[in-house]
Structure formats: structure tokens, C-alpha cells
MINUKE-940044 format. One record per residue (C-alpha): x, y, z; residue number from 1. Coordinates in Angstrom, 1 decimal, always signed. Each point is the difference from the previous one (the first is absolute). Layout:
BEGIN
{u->X&v->Y&w->Z&dovo->NUM}
...
END
This chain:
BEGIN
{u->+58.4&v->-63.3&w->-2.8&dovo->1}
{u->+2.5&v->-1.8&w->+2.3&dovo->2}
{u->+3.4&v->+2.0&w->+0.1&dovo->3}
{u->+3.2&v->-2.0&w->+1.0&dovo->4}
{u->+3.4&v->+2.0&w->+0.1&dovo->5}
{u->+3.6&v->-0.4&w->+1.0&dovo->6}
{u->+3.1&v->+1.7&w->+0.0&dovo->7}
{u->+2.6&v->-2.1&w->-1.6&dovo->8}
{u->+3.2&v->-0.2&w->-2.3&dovo->9}
{u->+0.9&v->-2.4&w->-2.5&dovo->10}
{u->-1.1&v->+2.0&w->-3.1&dovo->11}
{u->+1.1&v->-2.6&w->-2.6&dovo->12}
{u->-1.5&v->-3.0&w->+1.9&dovo->13}
{u->-3.3&v->+1.9&w->+0.5&dovo->14}
{u->-0.1&v->+0.8&w->-3.8&dovo->15}
{u->+0.4&v->-3.3&w->-1.0&dovo->16}
{u->-2.5&v->-1.2&w->+2.3&dovo->17}
{u->-2.7&v->+2.6&w->-1.4&dovo->18}
{u->+0.7&v->-1.4&w->-3.5&dovo->19}
{u->-0.4&v->-3.9&w->+0.9&dovo->20}
{u->-2.6&v->-1.4&w->-2.3&dovo->21}
{u->+0.1&v->-3.6&w->+1.4&dovo->22}
{u->-2.2&v->+1.0&w->+3.0&dovo->23}
{u->-2.0&v->+2.9&w->-1.7&dovo->24}
{u->-2.0&v->-0.7&w->-3.2&dovo->25}
{u->+0.6&v->+3.6&w->-1.1&dovo->26}
{u->+2.5&v->+2.4&w->+0.8&dovo->27}
{u->-0.1&v->+3.8&w->-1.4&dovo->28}
{u->+2.3&v->+2.6&w->+0.9&dovo->29}
{u->-2.3&v->+3.1&w->-0.1&dovo->30}
{u->+2.1&v->+3.0&w->+0.9&dovo->31}
{u->+3.5&v->+0.9&w->+0.8&dovo->32}
{u->+1.4&v->+3.2&w->+0.6&dovo->33}
{u->+3.2&v->+1.9&w->+1.4&dovo->34}
{u->+2.5&v->-2.7&w->-1.2&dovo->35}
{u->+2.6&v->-0.1&w->-2.4&dovo->36}
{u->-0.6&v->-3.6&w->-1.0&dovo->37}
{u->-3.1&v->-1.5&w->-1.8&dovo->38}
{u->+0.6&v->-3.3&w->+1.5&dovo->39}
{u->-1.7&v->-0.7&w->+3.2&dovo->40}
{u->+2.7&v->-2.1&w->+1.8&dovo->41}
{u->+2.7&v->+2.6&w->-0.9&dovo->42}
{u->-2.1&v->+3.1&w->+0.9&dovo->43}
{u->-0.4&v->-1.3&w->+3.3&dovo->44}
{u->+3.4&v->-0.8&w->+0.3&dovo->45}
{u->+0.8&v->+3.6&w->-0.8&dovo->46}
{u->-1.7&v->+1.2&w->+3.5&dovo->47}
{u->+2.1&v->-2.9&w->+1.9&dovo->48}
{u->+3.2&v->+1.8&w->-1.7&dovo->49}
{u->-0.9&v->+3.4&w->+1.0&dovo->50}
{u->-0.8&v->-1.1&w->+3.6&dovo->51}
{u->+3.3&v->-1.1&w->+0.6&dovo->52}
{u->+1.0&v->+3.8&w->+0.0&dovo->53}
{u->-2.5&v->+0.2&w->+3.2&dovo->54}
{u->-0.2&v->-1.4&w->+3.2&dovo->55}
{u->-3.3&v->-1.8&w->-0.9&dovo->56}
{u->-0.2&v->-3.8&w->-0.3&dovo->57}
{u->-3.4&v->-0.2&w->-1.4&dovo->58}
{u->+0.0&v->+1.9&w->-3.2&dovo->59}
{u->-3.8&v->-1.0&w->-1.4&dovo->60}
{u->-3.3&v->+0.2&w->+1.3&dovo->61}
{u->-2.1&v->-2.8&w->-1.3&dovo->62}
{u->-3.8&v->-0.4&w->+0.0&dovo->63}
{u->-2.8&v->-2.3&w->-1.2&dovo->64}
{u->-3.3&v->+1.1&w->-0.7&dovo->65}
{u->-2.7&v->-2.9&w->+0.4&dovo->66}
{u->-3.8&v->+0.7&w->-0.8&dovo->67}
{u->-2.6&v->-2.6&w->+0.8&dovo->68}
{u->+0.3&v->-3.0&w->-2.0&dovo->69}
{u->-3.3&v->+0.4&w->-2.2&dovo->70}
{u->+0.4&v->+3.7&w->+0.0&dovo->71}
{u->+0.3&v->+1.3&w->-3.5&dovo->72}
{u->+2.8&v->+3.0&w->+0.3&dovo->73}
{u->+0.8&v->+2.2&w->-2.8&dovo->74}
{u->+3.8&v->+1.1&w->-0.7&dovo->75}
{u->-1.1&v->+4.1&w->+1.1&dovo->76}
{u->-1.2&v->-1.5&w->+3.5&dovo->77}
{u->+3.2&v->-1.7&w->+0.4&dovo->78}
{u->+1.8&v->+3.2&w->-1.2&dovo->79}
{u->-2.2&v->+2.0&w->+2.4&dovo->80}
{u->+1.1&v->-2.2&w->+3.1&dovo->81}
{u->+3.7&v->+0.1&w->-0.9&dovo->82}
{u->-0.4&v->+3.9&w->-0.2&dovo->83}
{u->-1.6&v->+0.2&w->+3.3&dovo->84}
{u->+2.7&v->-1.9&w->+1.7&dovo->85}
{u->+2.8&v->+2.2&w->-1.5&dovo->86}
{u->-1.8&v->+3.1&w->+1.2&dovo->87}
{u->-0.6&v->-1.4&w->+3.4&dovo->88}
{u->+3.7&v->-1.3&w->+0.7&dovo->89}
{u->+1.7&v->+2.7&w->-1.9&dovo->90}
{u->+1.5&v->-1.9&w->-3.0&dovo->91}
{u->-1.3&v->+2.1&w->-2.7&dovo->92}
{u->+2.5&v->+0.6&w->-2.9&dovo->93}
{u->+2.0&v->-3.1&w->+1.2&dovo->94}
{u->+1.4&v->-2.5&w->-2.2&dovo->95}
{u->-3.0&v->-2.6&w->-0.5&dovo->96}
{u->-1.0&v->-2.9&w->-1.8&dovo->97}
{u->-3.5&v->-1.7&w->-0.3&dovo->98}
{u->-0.6&v->-3.7&w->-0.9&dovo->99}
{u->-3.3&v->-1.8&w->-0.3&dovo->100}
{u->-0.2&v->-3.9&w->+0.7&dovo->101}
{u->-3.0&v->-2.2&w->-0.8&dovo->102}
{u->+0.2&v->-3.4&w->+2.2&dovo->103}
{u->-2.9&v->-2.6&w->+0.8&dovo->104}
{u->-2.5&v->+2.3&w->-1.8&dovo->105}
{u->+0.7&v->+3.1&w->+2.0&dovo->106}
{u->+1.8&v->+3.3&w->-1.1&dovo->107}
{u->+2.2&v->+2.0&w->+2.3&dovo->108}
{u->+2.7&v->+2.5&w->-0.4&dovo->109}
{u->+3.6&v->+0.7&w->+1.4&dovo->110}
{u->+1.3&v->+3.3&w->+0.4&dovo->111}
{u->+3.8&v->+0.7&w->+1.0&dovo->112}
{u->+1.5&v->+3.1&w->+1.0&dovo->113}
{u->+3.5&v->+1.5&w->+0.5&dovo->114}
{u->+0.4&v->+1.0&w->+3.5&dovo->115}
{u->+3.3&v->+2.0&w->-0.8&dovo->116}
{u->-0.2&v->+3.7&w->-0.6&dovo->117}
{u->+2.6&v->+0.8&w->-2.7&dovo->118}
{u->+0.3&v->+3.5&w->+0.8&dovo->119}
{u->+0.6&v->-0.3&w->+3.9&dovo->120}
{u->+1.5&v->-3.4&w->-0.3&dovo->121}
{u->-2.0&v->-1.5&w->+2.7&dovo->122}
{u->-2.8&v->-2.5&w->+0.5&dovo->123}
{u->-3.4&v->+1.4&w->+0.4&dovo->124}
{u->-1.5&v->-0.8&w->+3.2&dovo->125}
{u->-3.2&v->-2.0&w->+0.3&dovo->126}
{u->-1.2&v->+0.3&w->+3.6&dovo->127}
{u->-3.3&v->-1.9&w->+0.8&dovo->128}
{u->-0.5&v->-1.3&w->-3.5&dovo->129}
{u->-2.1&v->-2.9&w->+0.8&dovo->130}
{u->-2.6&v->+2.2&w->+2.2&dovo->131}
{u->-0.1&v->+2.2&w->-3.0&dovo->132}
{u->-0.5&v->-2.6&w->-2.6&dovo->133}
{u->-2.8&v->-1.5&w->+2.3&dovo->134}
{u->-2.1&v->+3.3&w->-0.6&dovo->135}
{u->+0.7&v->+0.1&w->-3.5&dovo->136}
{u->-1.3&v->-3.5&w->-0.2&dovo->137}
{u->-3.0&v->+0.6&w->+2.0&dovo->138}
{u->-0.9&v->+3.0&w->-2.3&dovo->139}
{u->+0.5&v->-2.0&w->-3.1&dovo->140}
{u->-2.6&v->-2.8&w->+1.4&dovo->141}
{u->-2.5&v->+2.9&w->+0.8&dovo->142}
{u->+0.7&v->+1.5&w->-3.2&dovo->143}
{u->-0.7&v->-3.0&w->-2.4&dovo->144}
{u->-2.5&v->-1.3&w->+2.3&dovo->145}
{u->+1.8&v->-3.3&w->+0.8&dovo->146}
{u->-0.7&v->-2.0&w->+2.9&dovo->147}
{u->+2.7&v->+0.6&w->+2.6&dovo->148}
{u->+1.8&v->-2.7&w->+1.6&dovo->149}
{u->-0.5&v->-0.4&w->+3.8&dovo->150}
{u->+3.9&v->+0.2&w->+0.5&dovo->151}
{u->-0.1&v->+3.5&w->-1.7&dovo->152}
{u->-2.8&v->+1.1&w->+2.3&dovo->153}
{u->+1.8&v->-1.2&w->+3.2&dovo->154}
{u->+3.5&v->-1.3&w->-0.2&dovo->155}
{u->-0.7&v->-2.4&w->+2.7&dovo->156}
{u->-2.3&v->-2.0&w->-2.1&dovo->157}
{u->+2.7&v->-0.5&w->-2.8&dovo->158}
{u->-0.3&v->-3.4&w->-1.9&dovo->159}
{u->+2.3&v->-2.3&w->+1.9&dovo->160}
{u->+0.5&v->-2.2&w->-3.0&dovo->161}
{u->+1.7&v->+2.8&w->-2.2&dovo->162}
{u->+3.5&v->-1.2&w->-0.6&dovo->163}
{u->+3.2&v->+1.7&w->-1.3&dovo->164}
{u->+1.8&v->-0.7&w->-3.3&dovo->165}
{u->+2.6&v->-2.2&w->+1.7&dovo->166}
{u->-2.5&v->-2.1&w->+1.5&dovo->167}
{u->-1.9&v->-0.6&w->-3.2&dovo->168}
{u->+3.4&v->-0.8&w->-1.6&dovo->169}
{u->+0.7&v->-2.5&w->+2.7&dovo->170}
{u->-3.4&v->-1.5&w->-0.1&dovo->171}
{u->+0.1&v->-0.4&w->-4.1&dovo->172}
{u->+3.3&v->-1.8&w->+0.5&dovo->173}
{u->-1.6&v->-2.5&w->+2.3&dovo->174}
{u->-2.7&v->-0.4&w->-2.5&dovo->175}
{u->-2.8&v->+1.3&w->+2.3&dovo->176}
{u->-2.6&v->+2.8&w->+0.2&dovo->177}
{u->+1.5&v->+2.9&w->+2.4&dovo->178}
{u->-3.7&v->+0.8&w->+1.2&dovo->179}
{u->-0.7&v->-3.4&w->+0.9&dovo->180}
{u->+3.3&v->-0.5&w->+1.6&dovo->181}
{u->-0.3&v->+3.4&w->+2.1&dovo->182}
{u->-3.3&v->-1.3&w->+0.8&dovo->183}
{u->+1.1&v->-3.3&w->+1.6&dovo->184}
{u->+2.6&v->+1.8&w->+2.1&dovo->185}
{u->-2.7&v->+2.4&w->+1.1&dovo->186}
{u->-2.3&v->-2.9&w->+1.0&dovo->187}
{u->+2.9&v->-2.0&w->+1.8&dovo->188}
{u->+0.8&v->+3.1&w->+2.1&dovo->189}
{u->-3.6&v->+0.7&w->+0.8&dovo->190}
{u->-0.8&v->-3.5&w->+1.5&dovo->191}
{u->+2.9&v->-0.9&w->+2.5&dovo->192}
{u->+0.9&v->+1.9&w->+3.3&dovo->193}
{u->+3.3&v->-1.4&w->+0.2&dovo->194}
{u->+3.0&v->-0.8&w->-1.7&dovo->195}
{u->-0.6&v->-3.8&w->-0.2&dovo->196}
{u->-3.6&v->+0.5&w->-1.2&dovo->197}
{u->+1.3&v->+2.4&w->-2.8&dovo->198}
{u->+2.5&v->-2.6&w->-1.0&dovo->199}
{u->-2.6&v->-2.7&w->+0.0&dovo->200}
{u->-2.2&v->+2.1&w->-2.0&dovo->201}
{u->+2.6&v->+0.6&w->-2.9&dovo->202}
{u->+1.1&v->-3.6&w->+0.2&dovo->203}
{u->-3.5&v->-1.3&w->-0.6&dovo->204}
{u->+0.1&v->+2.2&w->-3.2&dovo->205}
{u->+3.5&v->-1.3&w->-0.9&dovo->206}
{u->+2.2&v->+2.8&w->+1.3&dovo->207}
{u->+2.5&v->-0.5&w->+2.8&dovo->208}
{u->+1.2&v->+2.8&w->+2.5&dovo->209}
{u->+3.7&v->+0.6&w->+0.1&dovo->210}
{u->+2.7&v->+2.1&w->+1.1&dovo->211}
{u->+1.3&v->+2.3&w->-2.8&dovo->212}
{u->+2.8&v->+2.2&w->-0.2&dovo->213}
{u->+0.2&v->+2.6&w->+2.9&dovo->214}
{u->-1.9&v->-2.1&w->+2.0&dovo->215}
{u->-3.3&v->+0.7&w->-2.1&dovo->216}
{u->-3.1&v->-2.0&w->-0.3&dovo->217}
{u->-0.2&v->-1.6&w->-3.3&dovo->218}
{u->-2.3&v->-2.9&w->-1.5&dovo->219}
{u->+1.2&v->-2.4&w->-2.5&dovo->220}
{u->-2.0&v->-1.9&w->-2.5&dovo->221}
{u->+0.6&v->-3.6&w->-1.2&dovo->222}
{u->+2.2&v->+1.3&w->-3.0&dovo->223}
{u->+2.2&v->+1.8&w->+2.5&dovo->224}
{u->-1.3&v->+3.6&w->-0.9&dovo->225}
{u->+0.3&v->+2.3&w->+2.9&dovo->226}
{u->-2.6&v->+2.7&w->+1.0&dovo->227}
{u->+0.5&v->+2.6&w->+2.5&dovo->228}
{u->-2.8&v->-0.1&w->+2.5&dovo->229}
{u->+0.4&v->+3.7&w->+0.9&dovo->230}
{u->-0.1&v->+1.2&w->-3.7&dovo->231}
{u->-3.0&v->-2.3&w->-1.1&dovo->232}
{u->-2.0&v->+0.7&w->+3.4&dovo->233}
{u->+0.5&v->+3.7&w->-0.6&dovo->234}
{u->+0.9&v->+0.4&w->+3.5&dovo->235}
{u->+3.0&v->+1.6&w->+1.8&dovo->236}
{u->+2.6&v->-2.3&w->+1.5&dovo->237}
{u->-0.7&v->+1.4&w->+3.5&dovo->238}
{u->-3.6&v->-1.2&w->-0.2&dovo->239}
{u->+0.9&v->-3.4&w->-1.6&dovo->240}
{u->+2.5&v->-0.5&w->+2.8&dovo->241}
{u->-2.4&v->+1.1&w->+2.7&dovo->242}
{u->-2.1&v->-3.0&w->-1.0&dovo->243}
{u->+2.4&v->-2.6&w->-1.1&dovo->244}
{u->+3.0&v->+0.8&w->+2.2&dovo->245}
{u->+3.3&v->-0.6&w->-1.0&dovo->246}
{u->+1.1&v->-2.1&w->-3.0&dovo->247}
{u->+3.1&v->-1.3&w->+1.7&dovo->248}
{u->-1.0&v->-3.5&w->+0.9&dovo->249}
{u->-1.7&v->-0.5&w->-3.5&dovo->250}
{u->+1.6&v->-2.5&w->-2.5&dovo->251}
{u->+2.3&v->+1.7&w->-2.7&dovo->252}
{u->-0.9&v->+0.4&w->-3.7&dovo->253}
{u->+2.5&v->-2.9&w->-0.8&dovo->254}
{u->-1.5&v->-2.3&w->+2.7&dovo->255}
{u->-3.4&v->+0.5&w->-1.2&dovo->256}
{u->+0.7&v->-0.4&w->-3.2&dovo->257}
{u->+1.8&v->-3.2&w->+0.5&dovo->258}
{u->-2.6&v->-1.3&w->+2.0&dovo->259}
{u->-2.8&v->+0.7&w->-2.8&dovo->260}
{u->+2.0&v->-1.2&w->-2.6&dovo->261}
{u->+0.8&v->-3.5&w->+1.9&dovo->262}
{u->-3.8&v->-0.7&w->+0.1&dovo->263}
{u->-1.0&v->+0.8&w->-3.7&dovo->264}
{u->-0.7&v->-3.1&w->-1.9&dovo->265}
{u->+0.5&v->-0.4&w->-3.4&dovo->266}
{u->-3.7&v->-0.8&w->-0.5&dovo->267}
{u->-0.8&v->+3.3&w->+1.7&dovo->268}
{u->+2.4&v->+1.9&w->-2.2&dovo->269}
{u->-1.3&v->-1.4&w->-3.2&dovo->270}
{u->-3.3&v->+1.1&w->+1.3&dovo->271}
{u->+1.2&v->+3.4&w->+0.3&dovo->272}
{u->+1.5&v->+0.1&w->-3.3&dovo->273}
{u->-2.9&v->-1.3&w->-1.7&dovo->274}
{u->-2.6&v->+2.9&w->+1.5&dovo->275}
{u->+2.6&v->+2.7&w->-0.9&dovo->276}
{u->+0.5&v->-1.5&w->-3.6&dovo->277}
{u->-3.8&v->+0.0&w->-0.6&dovo->278}
{u->-0.2&v->+3.5&w->+1.2&dovo->279}
{u->+3.0&v->+1.0&w->-2.4&dovo->280}
{u->-1.9&v->-1.5&w->-2.8&dovo->281}
{u->-3.2&v->+1.7&w->+0.6&dovo->282}
{u->+2.0&v->+3.5&w->+0.5&dovo->283}
{u->+2.1&v->-0.6&w->-3.2&dovo->284}
{u->-3.2&v->-0.3&w->-2.0&dovo->285}
{u->-1.2&v->+3.3&w->+1.6&dovo->286}
{u->+3.2&v->+1.8&w->-0.3&dovo->287}
{u->+0.1&v->-1.0&w->-4.0&dovo->288}
{u->-3.4&v->+1.4&w->-0.3&dovo->289}
{u->+1.0&v->+3.0&w->+2.0&dovo->290}
{u->+2.9&v->+0.6&w->-2.2&dovo->291}
{u->-1.9&v->-0.3&w->-3.2&dovo->292}
{u->-3.1&v->+2.5&w->+1.2&dovo->293}
{u->+2.9&v->+2.3&w->+1.2&dovo->294}
{u->+1.9&v->-0.3&w->-3.4&dovo->295}
{u->-3.2&v->+1.0&w->-2.0&dovo->296}
{u->-0.7&v->+3.0&w->+2.5&dovo->297}
{u->+3.3&v->+1.3&w->-0.6&dovo->298}
{u->-0.2&v->-0.2&w->-3.7&dovo->299}
{u->-3.3&v->+1.9&w->+0.1&dovo->300}
{u->+1.4&v->+2.6&w->+2.4&dovo->301}
{u->+2.8&v->+0.4&w->-2.3&dovo->302}
{u->-2.1&v->+0.4&w->-3.0&dovo->303}
{u->-2.1&v->+2.6&w->+1.6&dovo->304}
{u->+3.3&v->+2.0&w->+1.1&dovo->305}
{u->+1.1&v->+0.0&w->-3.8&dovo->306}
{u->-3.4&v->+1.0&w->-0.9&dovo->307}
{u->+0.1&v->+2.8&w->+2.3&dovo->308}
{u->+3.6&v->+1.2&w->-0.8&dovo->309}
{u->-1.1&v->+0.1&w->-3.7&dovo->310}
{u->-3.1&v->+1.8&w->+0.4&dovo->311}
{u->+1.6&v->+2.4&w->+2.5&dovo->312}
{u->+2.7&v->+0.7&w->-2.6&dovo->313}
{u->-2.7&v->+0.8&w->-2.8&dovo->314}
{u->-2.0&v->+2.2&w->+2.5&dovo->315}
{u->+3.3&v->+1.9&w->+1.0&dovo->316}
{u->+0.9&v->+0.5&w->-3.8&dovo->317}
{u->-3.4&v->+1.2&w->-0.6&dovo->318}
{u->+0.1&v->+2.4&w->+3.1&dovo->319}
{u->+3.4&v->+1.5&w->-1.0&dovo->320}
{u->-1.5&v->+0.7&w->-3.7&dovo->321}
{u->-2.3&v->+2.8&w->+1.7&dovo->322}
{u->+3.1&v->+2.0&w->+0.9&dovo->323}
{u->+0.9&v->+2.3&w->-2.9&dovo->324}
{u->+3.4&v->+0.3&w->-0.8&dovo->325}
{u->+2.1&v->+2.9&w->-1.8&dovo->326}
{u->-1.8&v->+3.7&w->-0.2&dovo->327}
{u->-3.5&v->-1.7&w->+0.8&dovo->328}
{u->+1.7&v->-1.4&w->+3.1&dovo->329}
{u->+1.4&v->+3.2&w->+1.0&dovo->330}
{u->-3.3&v->+1.9&w->-0.4&dovo->331}
{u->-2.0&v->-2.6&w->+2.1&dovo->332}
{u->+2.5&v->+0.4&w->+2.6&dovo->333}
{u->-0.7&v->+4.0&w->+0.2&dovo->334}
{u->-3.6&v->-0.5&w->-0.2&dovo->335}
{u->-0.2&v->-2.8&w->+2.7&dovo->336}
{u->-1.3&v->-2.5&w->-2.5&dovo->337}
{u->+2.8&v->-2.3&w->+0.6&dovo->338}
{u->-0.2&v->+0.1&w->+3.7&dovo->339}
{u->-3.9&v->-0.9&w->-0.1&dovo->340}
{u->+0.9&v->-3.0&w->-2.6&dovo->341}
{u->+2.8&v->-1.1&w->+2.3&dovo->342}
{u->-2.4&v->-0.1&w->+3.0&dovo->343}
{u->-2.6&v->-2.1&w->-2.3&dovo->344}
{u->+2.5&v->-2.5&w->-0.8&dovo->345}
{u->+1.2&v->-0.5&w->+3.5&dovo->346}
{u->-3.7&v->-0.5&w->+1.1&dovo->347}
{u->-0.4&v->-2.6&w->-2.9&dovo->348}
{u->+3.4&v->-1.7&w->+0.9&dovo->349}
{u->-1.3&v->-0.4&w->+3.4&dovo->350}
{u->-3.4&v->-1.3&w->-1.1&dovo->351}
{u->+1.9&v->-2.6&w->-2.0&dovo->352}
{u->+2.0&v->-1.1&w->+2.6&dovo->353}
{u->-2.8&v->-0.4&w->+2.5&dovo->354}
{u->-1.9&v->-2.0&w->-3.0&dovo->355}
{u->+3.1&v->-2.0&w->-0.4&dovo->356}
{u->+0.2&v->-1.0&w->+3.8&dovo->357}
{u->-3.8&v->-0.6&w->+0.0&dovo->358}
{u->+0.4&v->-2.7&w->-2.7&dovo->359}
{u->+3.0&v->-1.3&w->+1.7&dovo->360}
{u->-1.6&v->-0.3&w->+3.4&dovo->361}
{u->-3.2&v->-1.8&w->-1.5&dovo->362}
{u->+2.3&v->-2.5&w->-1.7&dovo->363}
{u->+1.7&v->-0.7&w->+3.3&dovo->364}
{u->-3.2&v->-0.3&w->+2.0&dovo->365}
{u->-1.3&v->-2.5&w->-2.8&dovo->366}
{u->+3.4&v->-1.9&w->+0.3&dovo->367}
{u->-0.3&v->-0.1&w->+3.9&dovo->368}
{u->-3.8&v->-1.3&w->-0.4&dovo->369}
{u->+1.3&v->-2.9&w->-2.5&dovo->370}
{u->+2.5&v->-1.2&w->+2.6&dovo->371}
{u->-2.0&v->+0.4&w->+3.2&dovo->372}
{u->-1.8&v->-3.3&w->-0.8&dovo->373}
{u->+3.5&v->-1.8&w->-0.7&dovo->374}
{u->+1.3&v->+1.3&w->+3.3&dovo->375}
{u->-3.3&v->-1.3&w->+1.6&dovo->376}
{u->+1.1&v->-3.6&w->-0.9&dovo->377}
{u->+3.4&v->+0.6&w->+0.8&dovo->378}
{u->-1.2&v->+1.1&w->+3.5&dovo->379}
{u->-2.1&v->-3.0&w->+0.4&dovo->380}
{u->+2.8&v->-2.1&w->-1.0&dovo->381}
{u->+2.5&v->+1.6&w->+2.5&dovo->382}
{u->-2.8&v->-0.3&w->+2.8&dovo->383}
{u->-0.5&v->-3.7&w->-0.9&dovo->384}
{u->+4.1&v->-0.4&w->+0.1&dovo->385}
{u->+0.2&v->+1.7&w->+3.2&dovo->386}
{u->-2.6&v->-2.2&w->+1.6&dovo->387}
{u->+1.7&v->-3.0&w->-1.5&dovo->388}
{u->+3.3&v->+1.1&w->+1.6&dovo->389}
{u->-1.6&v->+0.7&w->+3.3&dovo->390}
{u->-1.4&v->-3.6&w->-0.1&dovo->391}
{u->+3.2&v->-1.1&w->-1.0&dovo->392}
{u->+2.1&v->+1.6&w->+2.9&dovo->393}
{u->-2.7&v->-1.5&w->+2.4&dovo->394}
{u->+0.5&v->-3.6&w->-1.4&dovo->395}
{u->+3.8&v->+0.6&w->+0.4&dovo->396}
{u->-0.5&v->+0.9&w->+3.3&dovo->397}
{u->-2.2&v->-2.7&w->+1.2&dovo->398}
{u->+2.7&v->-2.3&w->-1.8&dovo->399}
{u->+2.9&v->+1.5&w->+1.7&dovo->400}
{u->-1.9&v->-0.4&w->+3.7&dovo->401}
{u->-0.9&v->-3.6&w->-0.9&dovo->402}
{u->+3.9&v->-0.7&w->-1.0&dovo->403}
{u->+1.3&v->+1.7&w->+3.0&dovo->404}
{u->-2.3&v->-2.0&w->+2.4&dovo->405}
{u->+1.0&v->-3.2&w->-2.0&dovo->406}
{u->+3.8&v->+0.5&w->+0.4&dovo->407}
{u->+0.1&v->-0.4&w->+3.9&dovo->408}
{u->-2.3&v->-3.2&w->-0.3&dovo->409}
{u->+2.1&v->-1.8&w->-2.6&dovo->410}
{u->+3.0&v->+0.9&w->+1.9&dovo->411}
{u->-1.4&v->-1.5&w->+3.2&dovo->412}
{u->-0.8&v->-3.1&w->-1.8&dovo->413}
{u->+3.3&v->-0.4&w->-1.4&dovo->414}
{u->+1.7&v->+0.4&w->+3.4&dovo->415}
{u->-2.3&v->-2.7&w->+1.2&dovo->416}
{u->+0.8&v->-2.3&w->-2.8&dovo->417}
{u->+3.5&v->+0.3&w->+1.1&dovo->418}
{u->-0.4&v->-1.1&w->+3.4&dovo->419}
{u->+0.2&v->-3.9&w->+0.7&dovo->420}
{u->-3.3&v->-1.7&w->+0.3&dovo->421}
{u->-0.7&v->-1.8&w->+3.4&dovo->422}
{u->-1.4&v->-3.4&w->-0.1&dovo->423}
{u->-3.5&v->-0.3&w->+1.1&dovo->424}
{u->-1.2&v->-2.7&w->+2.0&dovo->425}
{u->-2.2&v->-2.5&w->-1.9&dovo->426}
{u->-3.4&v->+0.1&w->+1.2&dovo->427}
{u->-1.8&v->-3.3&w->+0.7&dovo->428}
{u->-3.1&v->-0.5&w->-1.6&dovo->429}
{u->-3.3&v->-0.2&w->+1.8&dovo->430}
{u->-1.0&v->-3.4&w->-1.4&dovo->431}
{u->-2.4&v->-2.1&w->+2.1&dovo->432}
{u->+1.6&v->-3.0&w->+1.8&dovo->433}
{u->-1.3&v->-3.2&w->-0.6&dovo->434}
{u->-2.5&v->-1.4&w->+2.8&dovo->435}
{u->+2.2&v->-2.7&w->+1.8&dovo->436}
{u->-3.0&v->-1.0&w->+2.1&dovo->437}
{u->-1.2&v->-2.5&w->-2.8&dovo->438}
END
């Protein structure tokens, strides 16, 4: 199970993000403890309010628990992993919320703790928490028999194509696949041995090296979208400058955008629009089908929850009836019969809770299997669109290069046309003269 964590503030913003249903197919608030409010954004806002009385800036510790894509993980397994993190980091009894998300056929969990110790009015320190979480993650892979990622075995072998949420959002705004986009940058970086070669490799794929803010290396596409080369390469600024030098003599963003825009013809713009419209039509059909499936699944889960509540109420009433009242109840207390009956009721209630969870987990796994075929089709569509976008960038790059070469030639011809033409001497025809000897 991959564990990702971050110290952060902004409780209300985080709470609203955890409840988003536009990108997540199913969202379930599993557990909340230690808060006054029962509303998730308000509850996390409470922590920010208390934090103002301390010197801390990051009041929350947010984590995501991500099992392998095809793994069927029970609710108890997620809870056990969360408890292990609490004990390892010293967050026991701290206010906490657990939220389950399902997206693209995969279920994962988010857990958020308050770092503020209300008794001492200070933030709980979390030194070396990334190393501690790495050890827990390895233990979880061994415990469940999952194949461990190479990057978890050796940090030097981490997948260079992993991307942050900000990079994912930026790629989606540009209507591109973030994995393909990052792979493109890595490929361009691996080929050249100089800045000129790197810029040529980018330009061949429809991206143009430019100077961004604070003298940073950036790449711009034909839409004018700007990509920070350092972040998308996953390298440090020092390493990028060691290979590319300084960015002072590169064209600015405004100059690059103007140059590309001037060379984009109406025909090419229509071609871009047509490709994107075709993808949008297909994606809209898939999104509509997805919404219908998710709506039906939400109804099935709501019906199961209602059935569980009804059965729980009936079973609780039956267990309560076993406890005698009046003088018989006093006698049962004196003889210990009430204590034995109470213990039996608690065991039966725990068994009923576990039974309900097994039924809910079985339904969730059935729903995940049902959506996996859909997501396979959606993935194939995204990959095909990513290939189309890559080809489109290359076509645009070739067009811009041709346009750039054609401009000087046209200008040269126009200058020649303005010059006065010199009269050329008329050449005498080479006709044979008649024989005068006759």
C-alpha cells in the first residue's frame, strides 16, 4: 500500500476536496472523531481555528492510502493500516477523519489528523515521518503478499513518470494525458547533450523552449500553455542549469507566444478544433454512461445501508429485551446474569457489525469489477487521444518550421521585386547565313 502524506493547513479547503464527487465516483465519510461539528469542512476548520492560538502553521496531517490497482482490500485492512500509522507517529486519540474514494476502478482511503495537542496547545512534532511511513508501507506489502514497487525497494528506482496533483491539473486543462506529457519531457531530456539539441527535440514535438519568470526554463505549446521544465523533468534547478546554462538569452514567453500565434493558420486551427471536438464527443458518451452506472450503484449502496440500519435496529431491540427490568433485573445484577447477558449482547453486536461490513465490502468489490471494463475503454480512449495530440504537436511543429523558413524567402523575393530591372542585351539568333558563293 503506497502511503503519501503531507503537513498542511486550509482545513475547509481540504474538507471540500475530500467530498468532491465530480472526479470521484463514490465518496464515503467512514469515521469522524474528536470534532464538535459533524460536517467535514467545518470539522477541519475547527482545527485551523485552534491552531491560531499556537505558533504552528500546518495544523493538519493528511494522508492517502493507495493499495495496488487490482487488489481487493477490506475496510478492516484500511483501518489496520491507519491505526499502524497512528501508533508509529504518535497521533493516538487525536481528532481524525477517514474518507473513502473510488475513482477509475480503484478504492483508496484518505485520513486526516489534527496535529494540535489541545491540552498543551502546541503542534505534535512529526520528525522523519516519510521514512517511518516507508517502513509501514513495506510491511503492508509483505503482509498482504502484494508485489512491491521497485521504487519502494530502492528509492533510486522510483518511477520518473509519477506526477503531482498540480501537474495532473495542468495537463488536464491542456486536454492532455499527464503521463504521456511527462514521458515526452523525459525523452527530450535523454536525447540531447546541449541546450540547442534539447530545444530542437522539444520543437520537433510542438513545444518551444523559452524564458519564464525568475529566469526559469519553460516550454510553451501552440495553445500558449506554459510548462515548468524543472518540475516536469523531476529534477533540481541546479541540475537543469548545469546542462542548459542560463535562460537569459532565450526568448521571453510573450515573444514565443507571439511568434507561434503568427504562424498558426486558420486551416491548422480548424484541424485542432476538429480533433478535440471528436474526442469530446466520445468522452461525453463515456461520461454519460459512467454517470448512469454510478447513479445506479449509489442507489444500491443506499438501499443496502437502509437495510442494514433497519436490521441493526431490530437486532438491537431483541438484544435489549433480554435484559430484565424491575426486581428481576436487580436479581440478575446480584447473581451476575446481567453481566453475562451484556457480554453476550456485545459479542453479537460486534459480529453483526462485521457481517454488515463484509456485505458492504462485497458490494463495493462487485461495483469496482463492474466499472473496471468501462475504465479500460476510457483508458484506451485517453491513450488514443494522447497519441493524436502528440501527432498533432508534431504536425504543428513541422508547419511552424516550414513557415519560419518560408518567411525570409518571401521577403527576399519581395525585395528583389522592388529593385528596377536592368535591360538585358538581346541575344542574336544563331541562324545559318545563306551561302553567297552561289
